[in-house]
Every structure is written in C-alpha cells, then in structure tokens.
TIVO-203343 format. One record per residue (C-alpha): x, y, z; residue number from 0. Coordinates in Angstrom, 1 decimal. Example, Ala and Ser with C-alpha at 12.3 -4.5 7.8 and 13.67 -1.06 7.14 Angstrom:
// residues 2
SITE      px      py      pz  num
SITE    12.3    -4.5     7.8    0
SITE    13.7    -1.1     7.1    1
***
This chain:
// residues 232
SITE      px      py      pz  num
SITE    36.2    -9.8   -28.5    0
SITE    34.2   -12.7   -29.5    1
SITE    33.3   -15.0   -26.3    2
SITE    30.6   -17.2   -25.1    3
SITE    27.7   -15.2   -23.5    4
SITE    24.3   -16.4   -22.8    5
SITE    21.3   -15.5   -25.2    6
SITE    17.6   -14.8   -24.1    7
SITE    14.4   -15.5   -26.4    8
SITE    11.9   -13.5   -24.7    9
SITE     9.8   -15.2   -27.0   10
SITE     9.6   -18.3   -24.9   11
SITE    10.2   -16.2   -21.0   12
SITE     7.5   -16.3   -18.7   13
SITE     8.3   -13.4   -16.6   14
SITE     9.2   -16.0   -13.2   15
SITE    12.5   -13.8   -12.6   16
SITE    14.4   -17.0   -11.5   17
SITE    17.3   -16.5   -14.1   18
SITE    17.7   -13.0   -12.4   19
SITE    18.0   -14.7    -8.9   20
SITE    20.3   -16.9   -10.2   21
SITE    23.0   -14.4   -12.1   22
SITE    25.0   -13.1    -9.1   23
SITE    26.5   -10.9   -11.4   24
SITE    23.2    -9.1   -12.0   25
SITE    23.9    -9.5   -16.1   26
SITE    20.2   -10.2   -16.5   27
SITE    16.9    -8.0   -14.8   28
SITE    13.0    -7.9   -15.7   29
SITE    12.3    -5.4   -18.1   30
SITE     8.4    -5.2   -19.1   31
SITE     8.0    -8.6   -17.7   32
SITE    10.9    -9.9   -19.8   33
SITE    14.1   -11.5   -18.5   34
SITE    16.8    -9.5   -20.3   35
SITE    20.3    -9.2   -20.4   36
SITE    21.2    -5.8   -19.4   37
SITE    24.8    -5.4   -19.9   38
SITE    27.5    -7.9   -21.9   39
SITE    29.9    -7.3   -19.6   40
SITE    28.9    -8.5   -16.5   41
SITE    27.9   -12.1   -18.4   42
SITE    30.5   -14.3   -16.9   43
SITE    29.7   -17.0   -19.4   44
SITE    29.5   -19.8   -16.8   45
SITE    25.8   -20.1   -17.2   46
SITE    24.2   -20.0   -13.6   47
SITE    20.7   -19.1   -15.0   48
SITE    20.6   -22.0   -17.7   49
SITE    20.0   -24.4   -15.5   50
SITE    17.0   -22.5   -13.3   51
SITE    14.9   -21.2   -16.6   52
SITE    11.9   -24.0   -16.8   53
SITE    11.0   -22.6   -20.0   54
SITE    14.4   -23.4   -21.9   55
SITE    14.6   -19.2   -23.0   56
SITE    18.6   -19.2   -22.2   57
SITE    21.3   -20.7   -24.5   58
SITE    24.6   -19.9   -24.9   59
SITE    26.0   -18.0   -27.7   60
SITE    29.4   -17.1   -29.1   61
SITE    29.3   -13.6   -30.4   62
SITE    31.1   -10.1   -30.5   63
SITE    30.8    -9.0   -26.2   64
SITE    32.3    -6.9   -23.9   65
SITE    35.0    -8.5   -22.1   66
SITE    33.8    -9.6   -18.6   67
SITE    34.6    -7.0   -15.8   68
SITE    34.4    -8.6   -13.0   69
SITE    35.7    -5.3   -11.1   70
SITE    32.5    -3.2   -12.4   71
SITE    30.5    -6.1   -11.3   72
SITE    31.9    -6.3    -7.4   73
SITE    31.4    -2.4    -7.4   74
SITE    27.8    -3.1    -8.5   75
SITE    26.9    -5.4    -5.7   76
SITE    28.6    -2.9    -2.9   77
SITE    25.5    -0.7    -4.0   78
SITE    22.3    -3.4    -4.5   79
SITE    20.7    -4.9    -2.0   80
SITE    20.2    -8.1    -3.8   81
SITE    23.3    -8.3    -5.8   82
SITE    21.1    -9.4    -9.3   83
SITE    18.7    -8.4   -11.7   84
SITE    17.4    -4.6   -11.1   85
SITE    16.5    -4.2    -7.1   86
SITE    13.2    -2.4    -8.3   87
SITE    12.0    -5.6    -9.2   88
SITE    12.5    -8.5    -7.3   89
SITE    10.0   -10.4    -6.4   90
SITE     9.4   -11.3    -2.3   91
SITE     7.2   -11.4     0.1   92
SITE     6.7    -8.6     3.0   93
SITE     5.8   -10.0     6.5   94
SITE     4.0    -6.6     8.6   95
SITE     3.9    -6.4    12.3   96
SITE     0.6    -7.0    12.5   97
SITE     0.1   -10.7    10.8   98
SITE     2.4   -11.2    14.3   99
SITE     0.1    -9.0    16.8  100
SITE    -3.0    -8.7    14.8  101
SITE    -4.3    -6.5    18.0  102
SITE    -1.6    -4.4    18.0  103
SITE    -2.3    -3.5    14.3  104
SITE    -2.9     0.5    13.5  105
SITE    -5.9     0.9    11.1  106
SITE    -2.9     3.3     9.2  107
SITE    -0.9     0.0     9.0  108
SITE     0.2    -1.0     5.2  109
SITE    -1.2    -4.5     4.3  110
SITE     1.3    -5.0     1.3  111
SITE     2.3    -8.7     1.1  112
SITE     4.4    -8.7    -1.3  113
SITE     6.9    -6.7    -4.0  114
SITE     6.7    -5.7    -6.9  115
SITE     2.9    -4.4    -7.6  116
SITE     2.7    -3.9   -11.1  117
SITE     1.1    -6.4   -13.6  118
SITE     3.8    -5.9   -15.8  119
SITE     6.9    -6.6   -13.1  120
SITE     5.3    -9.0   -10.7  121
SITE     6.7   -12.8   -11.8  122
SITE     4.3   -15.0   -13.1  123
SITE     4.9   -17.6   -10.5  124
SITE     5.8   -16.6    -7.1  125
SITE     5.8   -19.0    -3.6  126
SITE     3.4   -15.5    -2.4  127
SITE     0.7   -16.9    -4.6  128
SITE     0.2   -19.9    -3.6  129
SITE    -3.1   -20.1    -1.4  130
SITE    -3.7   -16.4    -2.2  131
SITE    -6.5   -14.6    -2.3  132
SITE    -5.5   -12.2    -5.1  133
SITE    -6.5    -7.9    -5.6  134
SITE    -6.4    -6.8    -8.9  135
SITE    -6.7    -2.9    -8.6  136
SITE    -6.3    -0.2   -10.9  137
SITE    -4.2     1.7    -9.6  138
SITE    -5.5     4.9    -8.8  139
SITE    -8.1     2.9    -6.4  140
SITE    -5.4     3.3    -3.7  141
SITE    -5.6     7.2    -4.2  142
SITE    -9.7     8.2    -4.2  143
SITE   -10.5     5.5    -1.2  144
SITE    -8.9     6.3     2.2  145
SITE    -9.2     3.1     3.8  146
SITE    -8.2     0.7     0.7  147
SITE    -5.1    -0.9     2.2  148
SITE    -7.4    -1.9     5.4  149
SITE   -10.5    -2.7     3.2  150
SITE    -9.0    -3.9    -0.1  151
SITE    -5.7    -5.3     0.5  152
SITE    -5.8    -7.1     4.1  153
SITE    -4.5   -10.7     3.8  154
SITE    -4.3   -10.7     0.2  155
SITE    -1.5    -9.9    -3.0  156
SITE    -1.8    -7.1    -4.7  157
SITE    -1.3    -6.1    -8.2  158
SITE    -2.3    -2.9   -10.3  159
SITE    -2.1    -1.9   -13.4  160
SITE    -3.4     0.9   -15.8  161
SITE    -4.4    -0.6   -19.4  162
SITE    -4.7     3.4   -20.7  163
SITE    -0.8     4.4   -19.5  164
SITE     0.6     0.8   -19.8  165
SITE    -1.2     0.3   -23.4  166
SITE    -0.9    -3.3   -22.9  167
SITE    -3.6    -6.2   -22.6  168
SITE    -2.7    -8.0   -19.4  169
SITE    -5.0   -10.9   -20.0  170
SITE    -2.1   -13.1   -21.0  171
SITE    -0.2   -12.6   -18.4  172
SITE    -3.3   -12.7   -15.9  173
SITE    -4.1   -16.1   -17.3  174
SITE    -1.0   -17.2   -16.3  175
SITE    -1.0   -16.0   -12.9  176
SITE    -4.3   -17.6   -12.3  177
SITE    -3.8   -21.0   -14.5  178
SITE    -0.3   -21.6   -12.5  179
SITE    -0.9   -20.7    -9.3  180
SITE    -3.3   -22.0    -6.3  181
SITE    -5.5   -18.7    -6.1  182
SITE    -8.4   -18.9    -3.8  183
SITE   -10.4   -16.0    -4.6  184
SITE    -9.9   -13.2    -7.2  185
SITE   -11.4    -9.5    -6.7  186
SITE   -11.0    -6.8    -9.0  187
SITE   -11.1    -3.0    -8.0  188
SITE   -11.6    -0.4   -10.5  189
SITE   -12.8     3.2   -10.7  190
SITE   -15.6     4.5   -12.7  191
SITE   -14.0     6.1   -15.3  192
SITE   -14.6     4.1   -19.1  193
SITE   -10.4     3.6   -19.3  194
SITE   -10.7     1.1   -16.5  195
SITE   -12.5    -1.2   -18.3  196
SITE   -10.0    -2.6   -19.8  197
SITE    -8.4    -4.1   -16.3  198
SITE   -11.7    -5.6   -15.3  199
SITE   -12.1    -7.4   -18.7  200
SITE    -8.5    -8.5   -18.4  201
SITE    -9.0    -9.7   -15.0  202
SITE   -12.4   -11.4   -16.0  203
SITE   -11.2   -12.9   -19.4  204
SITE    -8.3   -14.0   -17.9  205
SITE   -10.0   -16.0   -15.1  206
SITE   -12.1   -18.1   -17.9  207
SITE    -9.3   -18.5   -20.1  208
SITE    -7.3   -20.6   -17.0  209
SITE   -10.1   -22.6   -16.9  210
SITE   -10.5   -22.4   -12.8  211
SITE   -13.4   -22.0   -11.2  212
SITE   -13.0   -19.5    -7.9  213
SITE   -15.1   -17.3    -6.1  214
SITE   -14.7   -13.8    -7.9  215
SITE   -16.0    -9.9    -7.2  216
SITE   -16.0    -6.3    -9.2  217
SITE   -16.0    -3.4    -7.1  218
SITE   -16.4     0.0    -8.9  219
SITE   -15.0     3.6    -7.1  220
SITE   -16.2     6.6    -8.3  221
SITE   -13.5     9.0    -8.6  222
SITE   -14.6    10.6    -5.5  223
SITE   -13.5     7.2    -3.8  224
SITE   -17.1     6.4    -2.8  225
SITE   -18.1     2.7    -3.9  226
SITE   -20.5     2.5    -6.8  227
SITE   -20.5    -1.2    -7.3  228
SITE   -20.3    -4.0    -5.6  229
SITE   -19.3    -4.1    -2.5  230
SITE   -21.9    -2.8     0.2  231
***
C-alpha cells in the first residue's frame, strides 16, 4: 500500500539517537552510528521523531510501504526494555555502588559509567559527556591489563574501538564528540601493536580538529599488559 512514512537522510544524521528514543514503536534504531528505519510496519506515520531531530535529517515521504502493524509493535514492546530503537544501543548512564559509598568499593568492581561504549555506536551528544573525563581505548587493552577498570576507567566516560576490525576512521565522530561536549580531559590507551596507531591518531586529530585545548595523554600497553609508555 502507498502511505505516509518517515525517511532518514543519513548524510545529515549526527548519531545523537534522540529519534530512536522518541520512536515508541521501535521503528528507528542506530546502525553503525546512524539512525535507520528498521521496519516499515513499525512506523505509524505520526512523526514523533521529526521535531526531536537536531539536524533535520528526518522527513515524511509517501511511498509503497507495509501497513502499520500495531499488534506486532505491542508484542515487540513487551520484550524490549526501552520499547524503542535497538535495545543494545540505547544510550544511558550507569550509577555504581562505589559512587554512593566509595569506602565500600571493591577493587574488582566495574567502573563503566555509560552504555554503549563502542565508538561506532555511541551518540555524539549525551548527558554523560557533560564535564566528562574521556577515555578512548583500544578494545584489547582491558583484556591485557587486569587493573584496567580501577586504573584507567574510574571516574571516566569510556569509548572503545579497533580501527583494524572496524575498518573505519574514527576521527570525524570523535571530533564531533569533543567539539559538541564539555570534555575536561582526554586519555588514550592503546596497545603496542602497529594497528593500534589508528586509534591514537584519530583521537589526537579529533582533539586538534575540535579547536579545544584540554589536558591529554597517551598510554601504551604491551601485549603482556605492562605499561610501555605514558603513565608511570
């Protein structure tokens, strides 16, 4: 059938994920850091997502599309915590017990403060970035060093990635994150392997491109987990 339905211009999408939250039917999700209409039959055509988009990436079109399936949407909402978007990429902060009672904190406690953590999935603007000390790390680093959470992640917002496996340049997205948010400091943790140079380079270029001057440091870990350069 031909009906009114949303269309998303991915070239304008900044990855903020606000539209995914606004879409109670779950028709919109985040894919590779961009908003995407996941299913035509989940879109009711009412456009709750339009006014929330900060870049004007969403518009109405009239085209051939599956009929809105209210029953399917209600069934999906019963099995989805947030009822909208991809549940695995819904951005939210995490409060830890050690935030409330630091003296009771265990040395083995998780220090992760937000979700998601993958650079490709994280929105470019979120409340947890305001006043954040930002950690950008190679995703192997936490496995190589047993004390990674307590030593590097504590009191930081953590972003991870692997430029070799993702096969993308993170510079543009990291530039947006640093430029659009009140980031207080930047720590980059990489492995000593050559392919990790991509994440270091992207983070440093992003900081320069943002036009901001904030404290930053690079820490290099060996494959045995020992610190080779940086923090001492």
